[in-house]
Chimera marker file (.cmm) of the C-alpha trace (Angstrom):
<marker_set name="trace">
<marker id="1" x="118.609" y="90.106" z="127.684" r="1" g="1" b="0" radius="0.5"/>
<marker id="2" x="115.274" y="89.235" z="129.302" r="1" g="1" b="0" radius="0.5"/>
<marker id="3" x="114.023" y="92.768" z="128.752" r="1" g="1" b="0" radius="0.5"/>
<marker id="4" x="114.860" y="92.715" z="125.019" r="1" g="1" b="0" radius="0.5"/>
<marker id="5" x="113.223" y="89.293" z="124.599" r="1" g="1" b="0" radius="0.5"/>
<marker id="6" x="110.089" y="90.548" z="126.368" r="1" g="1" b="0" radius="0.5"/>
<marker id="7" x="109.994" y="93.646" z="124.142" r="1" g="1" b="0" radius="0.5"/>
<marker id="8" x="110.447" y="91.465" z="121.065" r="1" g="1" b="0" radius="0.5"/>
<marker id="9" x="107.542" y="89.258" z="122.153" r="1" g="1" b="0" radius="0.5"/>
<marker id="10" x="105.317" y="92.291" z="122.744" r="1" g="1" b="0" radius="0.5"/>
<marker id="11" x="106.155" y="93.598" z="119.283" r="1" g="1" b="0" radius="0.5"/>
<marker id="12" x="105.204" y="90.237" z="117.760" r="1" g="1" b="0" radius="0.5"/>
<marker id="13" x="102.152" y="89.153" z="119.794" r="1" g="1" b="0" radius="0.5"/>
<marker id="14" x="99.281" y="91.183" z="121.198" r="1" g="1" b="0" radius="0.5"/>
<marker id="15" x="96.498" y="89.540" z="123.195" r="1" g="1" b="0" radius="0.5"/>
<marker id="16" x="93.474" y="91.808" z="123.578" r="1" g="1" b="0" radius="0.5"/>
<marker id="17" x="90.977" y="88.980" z="124.038" r="1" g="1" b="0" radius="0.5"/>
<marker id="18" x="87.843" y="89.524" z="126.157" r="1" g="1" b="0" radius="0.5"/>
<marker id="19" x="88.230" y="93.276" z="126.679" r="1" g="1" b="0" radius="0.5"/>
<marker id="20" x="84.876" y="94.538" z="125.306" r="1" g="1" b="0" radius="0.5"/>
<marker id="21" x="86.701" y="96.280" z="122.433" r="1" g="1" b="0" radius="0.5"/>
<marker id="22" x="84.246" y="97.590" z="119.828" r="1" g="1" b="0" radius="0.5"/>
<marker id="23" x="86.690" y="99.454" z="117.598" r="1" g="1" b="0" radius="0.5"/>
<marker id="24" x="90.185" y="98.274" z="116.673" r="1" g="1" b="0" radius="0.5"/>
<marker id="25" x="91.582" y="101.808" z="116.383" r="1" g="1" b="0" radius="0.5"/>
<marker id="26" x="95.098" y="102.328" z="117.653" r="1" g="1" b="0" radius="0.5"/>
<marker id="27" x="96.556" y="99.144" z="116.184" r="1" g="1" b="0" radius="0.5"/>
<marker id="28" x="97.675" y="100.652" z="112.880" r="1" g="1" b="0" radius="0.5"/>
<marker id="29" x="101.174" y="101.551" z="114.103" r="1" g="1" b="0" radius="0.5"/>
<marker id="30" x="101.980" y="97.975" z="115.219" r="1" g="1" b="0" radius="0.5"/>
<marker id="31" x="103.389" y="97.027" z="111.814" r="1" g="1" b="0" radius="0.5"/>
<marker id="32" x="105.745" y="94.366" z="113.226" r="1" g="1" b="0" radius="0.5"/>
<marker id="33" x="102.894" y="92.448" z="114.833" r="1" g="1" b="0" radius="0.5"/>
<marker id="34" x="102.797" y="88.751" z="113.913" r="1" g="1" b="0" radius="0.5"/>
<marker id="35" x="99.931" y="87.547" z="116.104" r="1" g="1" b="0" radius="0.5"/>
<marker id="36" x="96.811" y="89.455" z="117.095" r="1" g="1" b="0" radius="0.5"/>
<marker id="37" x="94.409" y="87.892" z="119.523" r="1" g="1" b="0" radius="0.5"/>
<marker id="38" x="91.375" y="90.144" z="119.583" r="1" g="1" b="0" radius="0.5"/>
<marker id="39" x="88.794" y="87.422" z="120.128" r="1" g="1" b="0" radius="0.5"/>
<marker id="40" x="85.719" y="87.655" z="122.366" r="1" g="1" b="0" radius="0.5"/>
<marker id="41" x="85.259" y="91.392" z="122.028" r="1" g="1" b="0" radius="0.5"/>
<marker id="42" x="82.582" y="93.564" z="120.399" r="1" g="1" b="0" radius="0.5"/>
<marker id="43" x="84.068" y="94.017" z="116.903" r="1" g="1" b="0" radius="0.5"/>
<marker id="44" x="81.374" y="94.382" z="114.242" r="1" g="1" b="0" radius="0.5"/>
<marker id="45" x="83.032" y="96.106" z="111.271" r="1" g="1" b="0" radius="0.5"/>
<marker id="46" x="85.281" y="94.403" z="108.745" r="1" g="1" b="0" radius="0.5"/>
<marker id="47" x="86.087" y="97.780" z="107.172" r="1" g="1" b="0" radius="0.5"/>
<marker id="48" x="87.402" y="99.190" z="110.478" r="1" g="1" b="0" radius="0.5"/>
<marker id="49" x="89.461" y="96.056" z="110.967" r="1" g="1" b="0" radius="0.5"/>
<marker id="50" x="90.874" y="96.268" z="107.450" r="1" g="1" b="0" radius="0.5"/>
<marker id="51" x="91.779" y="99.936" z="107.863" r="1" g="1" b="0" radius="0.5"/>
<marker id="52" x="93.741" y="99.220" z="111.033" r="1" g="1" b="0" radius="0.5"/>
<marker id="53" x="95.482" y="96.022" z="109.917" r="1" g="1" b="0" radius="0.5"/>
<marker id="54" x="96.124" y="96.508" z="106.182" r="1" g="1" b="0" radius="0.5"/>
<marker id="55" x="99.769" y="97.552" z="106.639" r="1" g="1" b="0" radius="0.5"/>
<marker id="56" x="100.662" y="94.709" z="109.023" r="1" g="1" b="0" radius="0.5"/>
<marker id="57" x="102.590" y="92.733" z="106.433" r="1" g="1" b="0" radius="0.5"/>
<marker id="58" x="104.065" y="90.435" z="109.101" r="1" g="1" b="0" radius="0.5"/>
<marker id="59" x="100.713" y="89.434" z="110.596" r="1" g="1" b="0" radius="0.5"/>
<marker id="60" x="100.514" y="85.638" z="110.527" r="1" g="1" b="0" radius="0.5"/>
<marker id="61" x="97.767" y="84.853" z="113.046" r="1" g="1" b="0" radius="0.5"/>
<marker id="62" x="94.499" y="86.614" z="113.872" r="1" g="1" b="0" radius="0.5"/>
<marker id="63" x="91.934" y="85.402" z="116.360" r="1" g="1" b="0" radius="0.5"/>
<marker id="64" x="88.606" y="87.133" z="115.725" r="1" g="1" b="0" radius="0.5"/>
<marker id="65" x="86.202" y="84.440" z="116.933" r="1" g="1" b="0" radius="0.5"/>
<marker id="66" x="83.705" y="85.446" z="119.584" r="1" g="1" b="0" radius="0.5"/>
<marker id="67" x="83.102" y="88.892" z="118.055" r="1" g="1" b="0" radius="0.5"/>
<marker id="68" x="79.797" y="89.907" z="116.420" r="1" g="1" b="0" radius="0.5"/>
<marker id="69" x="81.563" y="90.054" z="113.031" r="1" g="1" b="0" radius="0.5"/>
<marker id="70" x="82.393" y="86.351" z="113.376" r="1" g="1" b="0" radius="0.5"/>
<marker id="71" x="78.658" y="85.590" z="113.337" r="1" g="1" b="0" radius="0.5"/>
<marker id="72" x="78.057" y="87.425" z="110.064" r="1" g="1" b="0" radius="0.5"/>
<marker id="73" x="77.343" y="85.480" z="106.862" r="1" g="1" b="0" radius="0.5"/>
<marker id="74" x="80.504" y="84.552" z="104.983" r="1" g="1" b="0" radius="0.5"/>
<marker id="75" x="82.640" y="85.444" z="108.002" r="1" g="1" b="0" radius="0.5"/>
<marker id="76" x="85.720" y="83.561" z="106.842" r="1" g="1" b="0" radius="0.5"/>
<marker id="77" x="85.607" y="85.009" z="103.322" r="1" g="1" b="0" radius="0.5"/>
<marker id="78" x="85.159" y="88.544" z="104.614" r="1" g="1" b="0" radius="0.5"/>
<marker id="79" x="87.860" y="88.100" z="107.254" r="1" g="1" b="0" radius="0.5"/>
<marker id="80" x="90.406" y="86.854" z="104.719" r="1" g="1" b="0" radius="0.5"/>
<marker id="81" x="89.558" y="89.762" z="102.410" r="1" g="1" b="0" radius="0.5"/>
<marker id="82" x="90.014" y="92.250" z="105.266" r="1" g="1" b="0" radius="0.5"/>
<marker id="83" x="93.257" y="90.901" z="106.699" r="1" g="1" b="0" radius="0.5"/>
<marker id="84" x="96.754" y="91.148" z="105.186" r="1" g="1" b="0" radius="0.5"/>
<marker id="85" x="97.825" y="88.522" z="102.644" r="1" g="1" b="0" radius="0.5"/>
<marker id="86" x="100.573" y="87.418" z="105.028" r="1" g="1" b="0" radius="0.5"/>
<marker id="87" x="97.947" y="85.712" z="107.234" r="1" g="1" b="0" radius="0.5"/>
<marker id="88" x="98.592" y="82.009" z="107.816" r="1" g="1" b="0" radius="0.5"/>
<marker id="89" x="96.048" y="81.290" z="110.557" r="1" g="1" b="0" radius="0.5"/>
<marker id="90" x="92.511" y="82.576" z="111.173" r="1" g="1" b="0" radius="0.5"/>
<marker id="91" x="91.199" y="81.687" z="114.595" r="1" g="1" b="0" radius="0.5"/>
<marker id="92" x="92.329" y="78.099" z="115.225" r="1" g="1" b="0" radius="0.5"/>
<marker id="93" x="92.597" y="77.064" z="111.573" r="1" g="1" b="0" radius="0.5"/>
<marker id="94" x="95.366" y="77.401" z="109.014" r="1" g="1" b="0" radius="0.5"/>
<marker id="95" x="94.269" y="79.792" z="106.242" r="1" g="1" b="0" radius="0.5"/>
<marker id="96" x="94.674" y="77.011" z="103.681" r="1" g="1" b="0" radius="0.5"/>
<marker id="97" x="92.070" y="74.933" z="105.569" r="1" g="1" b="0" radius="0.5"/>
<marker id="98" x="89.751" y="77.955" z="105.791" r="1" g="1" b="0" radius="0.5"/>
<marker id="99" x="90.003" y="78.466" z="102.021" r="1" g="1" b="0" radius="0.5"/>
<marker id="100" x="89.279" y="74.766" z="101.450" r="1" g="1" b="0" radius="0.5"/>
<marker id="101" x="86.165" y="75.005" z="103.642" r="1" g="1" b="0" radius="0.5"/>
<marker id="102" x="84.997" y="78.093" z="101.745" r="1" g="1" b="0" radius="0.5"/>
<marker id="103" x="85.504" y="76.300" z="98.407" r="1" g="1" b="0" radius="0.5"/>
<marker id="104" x="83.600" y="73.251" z="99.648" r="1" g="1" b="0" radius="0.5"/>
<marker id="105" x="80.665" y="75.426" z="100.779" r="1" g="1" b="0" radius="0.5"/>
<marker id="106" x="80.636" y="77.185" z="97.411" r="1" g="1" b="0" radius="0.5"/>
<marker id="107" x="80.688" y="73.874" z="95.545" r="1" g="1" b="0" radius="0.5"/>
<marker id="108" x="77.986" y="72.467" z="97.802" r="1" g="1" b="0" radius="0.5"/>
<marker id="109" x="75.900" y="75.575" z="97.096" r="1" g="1" b="0" radius="0.5"/>
<marker id="110" x="76.313" y="75.116" z="93.360" r="1" g="1" b="0" radius="0.5"/>
<marker id="111" x="75.433" y="71.462" z="93.743" r="1" g="1" b="0" radius="0.5"/>
<marker id="112" x="72.319" y="72.356" z="95.733" r="1" g="1" b="0" radius="0.5"/>
<marker id="113" x="71.342" y="74.972" z="93.164" r="1" g="1" b="0" radius="0.5"/>
<marker id="114" x="71.779" y="72.432" z="90.360" r="1" g="1" b="0" radius="0.5"/>
<marker id="115" x="69.715" y="69.868" z="92.294" r="1" g="1" b="0" radius="0.5"/>
<marker id="116" x="67.005" y="72.469" z="92.890" r="1" g="1" b="0" radius="0.5"/>
<marker id="117" x="67.012" y="73.453" z="89.203" r="1" g="1" b="0" radius="0.5"/>
<marker id="118" x="66.742" y="69.786" z="88.185" r="1" g="1" b="0" radius="0.5"/>
<marker id="119" x="63.864" y="69.251" z="90.603" r="1" g="1" b="0" radius="0.5"/>
<marker id="120" x="62.121" y="72.368" z="89.307" r="1" g="1" b="0" radius="0.5"/>
<marker id="121" x="62.513" y="71.157" z="85.721" r="1" g="1" b="0" radius="0.5"/>
<marker id="122" x="61.266" y="67.707" z="86.716" r="1" g="1" b="0" radius="0.5"/>
<marker id="123" x="58.289" y="69.184" z="88.596" r="1" g="1" b="0" radius="0.5"/>
<marker id="124" x="57.489" y="71.392" z="85.593" r="1" g="1" b="0" radius="0.5"/>
<marker id="125" x="57.613" y="68.441" z="83.211" r="1" g="1" b="0" radius="0.5"/>
<marker id="126" x="55.376" y="66.393" z="85.500" r="1" g="1" b="0" radius="0.5"/>
<marker id="127" x="52.903" y="69.284" z="85.699" r="1" g="1" b="0" radius="0.5"/>
<marker id="128" x="52.879" y="69.594" z="81.914" r="1" g="1" b="0" radius="0.5"/>
<marker id="129" x="52.158" y="65.880" z="81.590" r="1" g="1" b="0" radius="0.5"/>
<marker id="130" x="49.377" y="66.120" z="84.144" r="1" g="1" b="0" radius="0.5"/>
<marker id="131" x="47.644" y="68.963" z="82.345" r="1" g="1" b="0" radius="0.5"/>
<marker id="132" x="47.735" y="67.098" z="79.049" r="1" g="1" b="0" radius="0.5"/>
<marker id="133" x="45.674" y="64.195" z="80.470" r="1" g="1" b="0" radius="0.5"/>
<link id1="1" id2="2" r="1" g="1" b="0" radius="0.2"/>
<link id1="2" id2="3" r="1" g="1" b="0" radius="0.2"/>
<link id1="3" id2="4" r="1" g="1" b="0" radius="0.2"/>
<link id1="4" id2="5" r="1" g="1" b="0" radius="0.2"/>
<link id1="5" id2="6" r="1" g="1" b="0" radius="0.2"/>
<link id1="6" id2="7" r="1" g="1" b="0" radius="0.2"/>
<link id1="7" id2="8" r="1" g="1" b="0" radius="0.2"/>
<link id1="8" id2="9" r="1" g="1" b="0" radius="0.2"/>
<link id1="9" id2="10" r="1" g="1" b="0" radius="0.2"/>
<link id1="10" id2="11" r="1" g="1" b="0" radius="0.2"/>
<link id1="11" id2="12" r="1" g="1" b="0" radius="0.2"/>
<link id1="12" id2="13" r="1" g="1" b="0" radius="0.2"/>
<link id1="13" id2="14" r="1" g="1" b="0" radius="0.2"/>
<link id1="14" id2="15" r="1" g="1" b="0" radius="0.2"/>
<link id1="15" id2="16" r="1" g="1" b="0" radius="0.2"/>
<link id1="16" id2="17" r="1" g="1" b="0" radius="0.2"/>
<link id1="17" id2="18" r="1" g="1" b="0" radius="0.2"/>
<link id1="18" id2="19" r="1" g="1" b="0" radius="0.2"/>
<link id1="19" id2="20" r="1" g="1" b="0" radius="0.2"/>
<link id1="20" id2="21" r="1" g="1" b="0" radius="0.2"/>
<link id1="21" id2="22" r="1" g="1" b="0" radius="0.2"/>
<link id1="22" id2="23" r="1" g="1" b="0" radius="0.2"/>
<link id1="23" id2="24" r="1" g="1" b="0" radius="0.2"/>
<link id1="24" id2="25" r="1" g="1" b="0" radius="0.2"/>
<link id1="25" id2="26" r="1" g="1" b="0" radius="0.2"/>
<link id1="26" id2="27" r="1" g="1" b="0" radius="0.2"/>
<link id1="27" id2="28" r="1" g="1" b="0" radius="0.2"/>
<link id1="28" id2="29" r="1" g="1" b="0" radius="0.2"/>
<link id1="29" id2="30" r="1" g="1" b="0" radius="0.2"/>
<link id1="30" id2="31" r="1" g="1" b="0" radius="0.2"/>
<link id1="31" id2="32" r="1" g="1" b="0" radius="0.2"/>
<link id1="32" id2="33" r="1" g="1" b="0" radius="0.2"/>
<link id1="33" id2="34" r="1" g="1" b="0" radius="0.2"/>
<link id1="34" id2="35" r="1" g="1" b="0" radius="0.2"/>
<link id1="35" id2="36" r="1" g="1" b="0" radius="0.2"/>
<link id1="36" id2="37" r="1" g="1" b="0" radius="0.2"/>
<link id1="37" id2="38" r="1" g="1" b="0" radius="0.2"/>
<link id1="38" id2="39" r="1" g="1" b="0" radius="0.2"/>
<link id1="39" id2="40" r="1" g="1" b="0" radius="0.2"/>
<link id1="40" id2="41" r="1" g="1" b="0" radius="0.2"/>
<link id1="41" id2="42" r="1" g="1" b="0" radius="0.2"/>
<link id1="42" id2="43" r="1" g="1" b="0" radius="0.2"/>
<link id1="43" id2="44" r="1" g="1" b="0" radius="0.2"/>
<link id1="44" id2="45" r="1" g="1" b="0" radius="0.2"/>
<link id1="45" id2="46" r="1" g="1" b="0" radius="0.2"/>
<link id1="46" id2="47" r="1" g="1" b="0" radius="0.2"/>
<link id1="47" id2="48" r="1" g="1" b="0" radius="0.2"/>
<link id1="48" id2="49" r="1" g="1" b="0" radius="0.2"/>
<link id1="49" id2="50" r="1" g="1" b="0" radius="0.2"/>
<link id1="50" id2="51" r="1" g="1" b="0" radius="0.2"/>
<link id1="51" id2="52" r="1" g="1" b="0" radius="0.2"/>
<link id1="52" id2="53" r="1" g="1" b="0" radius="0.2"/>
<link id1="53" id2="54" r="1" g="1" b="0" radius="0.2"/>
<link id1="54" id2="55" r="1" g="1" b="0" radius="0.2"/>
<link id1="55" id2="56" r="1" g="1" b="0" radius="0.2"/>
<link id1="56" id2="57" r="1" g="1" b="0" radius="0.2"/>
<link id1="57" id2="58" r="1" g="1" b="0" radius="0.2"/>
<link id1="58" id2="59" r="1" g="1" b="0" radius="0.2"/>
<link id1="59" id2="60" r="1" g="1" b="0" radius="0.2"/>
<link id1="60" id2="61" r="1" g="1" b="0" radius="0.2"/>
<link id1="61" id2="62" r="1" g="1" b="0" radius="0.2"/>
<link id1="62" id2="63" r="1" g="1" b="0" radius="0.2"/>
<link id1="63" id2="64" r="1" g="1" b="0" radius="0.2"/>
<link id1="64" id2="65" r="1" g="1" b="0" radius="0.2"/>
<link id1="65" id2="66" r="1" g="1" b="0" radius="0.2"/>
<link id1="66" id2="67" r="1" g="1" b="0" radius="0.2"/>
<link id1="67" id2="68" r="1" g="1" b="0" radius="0.2"/>
<link id1="68" id2="69" r="1" g="1" b="0" radius="0.2"/>
<link id1="69" id2="70" r="1" g="1" b="0" radius="0.2"/>
<link id1="70" id2="71" r="1" g="1" b="0" radius="0.2"/>
<link id1="71" id2="72" r="1" g="1" b="0" radius="0.2"/>
<link id1="72" id2="73" r="1" g="1" b="0" radius="0.2"/>
<link id1="73" id2="74" r="1" g="1" b="0" radius="0.2"/>
<link id1="74" id2="75" r="1" g="1" b="0" radius="0.2"/>
<link id1="75" id2="76" r="1" g="1" b="0" radius="0.2"/>
<link id1="76" id2="77" r="1" g="1" b="0" radius="0.2"/>
<link id1="77" id2="78" r="1" g="1" b="0" radius="0.2"/>
<link id1="78" id2="79" r="1" g="1" b="0" radius="0.2"/>
<link id1="79" id2="80" r="1" g="1" b="0" radius="0.2"/>
<link id1="80" id2="81" r="1" g="1" b="0" radius="0.2"/>
<link id1="81" id2="82" r="1" g="1" b="0" radius="0.2"/>
<link id1="82" id2="83" r="1" g="1" b="0" radius="0.2"/>
<link id1="83" id2="84" r="1" g="1" b="0" radius="0.2"/>
<link id1="84" id2="85" r="1" g="1" b="0" radius="0.2"/>
<link id1="85" id2="86" r="1" g="1" b="0" radius="0.2"/>
<link id1="86" id2="87" r="1" g="1" b="0" radius="0.2"/>
<link id1="87" id2="88" r="1" g="1" b="0" radius="0.2"/>
<link id1="88" id2="89" r="1" g="1" b="0" radius="0.2"/>
<link id1="89" id2="90" r="1" g="1" b="0" radius="0.2"/>
<link id1="90" id2="91" r="1" g="1" b="0" radius="0.2"/>
<link id1="91" id2="92" r="1" g="1" b="0" radius="0.2"/>
<link id1="92" id2="93" r="1" g="1" b="0" radius="0.2"/>
<link id1="93" id2="94" r="1" g="1" b="0" radius="0.2"/>
<link id1="94" id2="95" r="1" g="1" b="0" radius="0.2"/>
<link id1="95" id2="96" r="1" g="1" b="0" radius="0.2"/>
<link id1="96" id2="97" r="1" g="1" b="0" radius="0.2"/>
<link id1="97" id2="98" r="1" g="1" b="0" radius="0.2"/>
<link id1="98" id2="99" r="1" g="1" b="0" radius="0.2"/>
<link id1="99" id2="100" r="1" g="1" b="0" radius="0.2"/>
<link id1="100" id2="101" r="1" g="1" b="0" radius="0.2"/>
<link id1="101" id2="102" r="1" g="1" b="0" radius="0.2"/>
<link id1="102" id2="103" r="1" g="1" b="0" radius="0.2"/>
<link id1="103" id2="104" r="1" g="1" b="0" radius="0.2"/>
<link id1="104" id2="105" r="1" g="1" b="0" radius="0.2"/>
<link id1="105" id2="106" r="1" g="1" b="0" radius="0.2"/>
<link id1="106" id2="107" r="1" g="1" b="0" radius="0.2"/>
<link id1="107" id2="108" r="1" g="1" b="0" radius="0.2"/>
<link id1="108" id2="109" r="1" g="1" b="0" radius="0.2"/>
<link id1="109" id2="110" r="1" g="1" b="0" radius="0.2"/>
<link id1="110" id2="111" r="1" g="1" b="0" radius="0.2"/>
<link id1="111" id2="112" r="1" g="1" b="0" radius="0.2"/>
<link id1="112" id2="113" r="1" g="1" b="0" radius="0.2"/>
<link id1="113" id2="114" r="1" g="1" b="0" radius="0.2"/>
<link id1="114" id2="115" r="1" g="1" b="0" radius="0.2"/>
<link id1="115" id2="116" r="1" g="1" b="0" radius="0.2"/>
<link id1="116" id2="117" r="1" g="1" b="0" radius="0.2"/>
<link id1="117" id2="118" r="1" g="1" b="0" radius="0.2"/>
<link id1="118" id2="119" r="1" g="1" b="0" radius="0.2"/>
<link id1="119" id2="120" r="1" g="1" b="0" radius="0.2"/>
<link id1="120" id2="121" r="1" g="1" b="0" radius="0.2"/>
<link id1="121" id2="122" r="1" g="1" b="0" radius="0.2"/>
<link id1="122" id2="123" r="1" g="1" b="0" radius="0.2"/>
<link id1="123" id2="124" r="1" g="1" b="0" radius="0.2"/>
<link id1="124" id2="125" r="1" g="1" b="0" radius="0.2"/>
<link id1="125" id2="126" r="1" g="1" b="0" radius="0.2"/>
<link id1="126" id2="127" r="1" g="1" b="0" radius="0.2"/>
<link id1="127" id2="128" r="1" g="1" b="0" radius="0.2"/>
<link id1="128" id2="129" r="1" g="1" b="0" radius="0.2"/>
<link id1="129" id2="130" r="1" g="1" b="0" radius="0.2"/>
<link id1="130" id2="131" r="1" g="1" b="0" radius="0.2"/>
<link id1="131" id2="132" r="1" g="1" b="0" radius="0.2"/>
<link id1="132" id2="133" r="1" g="1" b="0" radius="0.2"/>
</marker_set>
């Protein structure tokens, strides 16, 4: 019984954290995996990650933090696009919270762009008034 429980756990959870892994190759066949901890490695490519994990329809949790790809712009957006739709947790956050954060950043960006456009229009109108004097 202990042996079958241990095998079941291995088939569901794989912790490869802090192993200097630069390429995720070899994971593709682990289709029953539910949790992948591959944090604090040397992963740089979202496309390599996607190729290896795309068929893991049971994957619920992925820890990618501490890899070079986690420092790339739009990390969370790119990670969610590269990982299976079954994902419920990215790093230490529920996927729903990650999506909310992404939406808030997008809205804040639009707000900043609108503020900048308004300021530019205001500056232009002030310059026009100044030249008419």
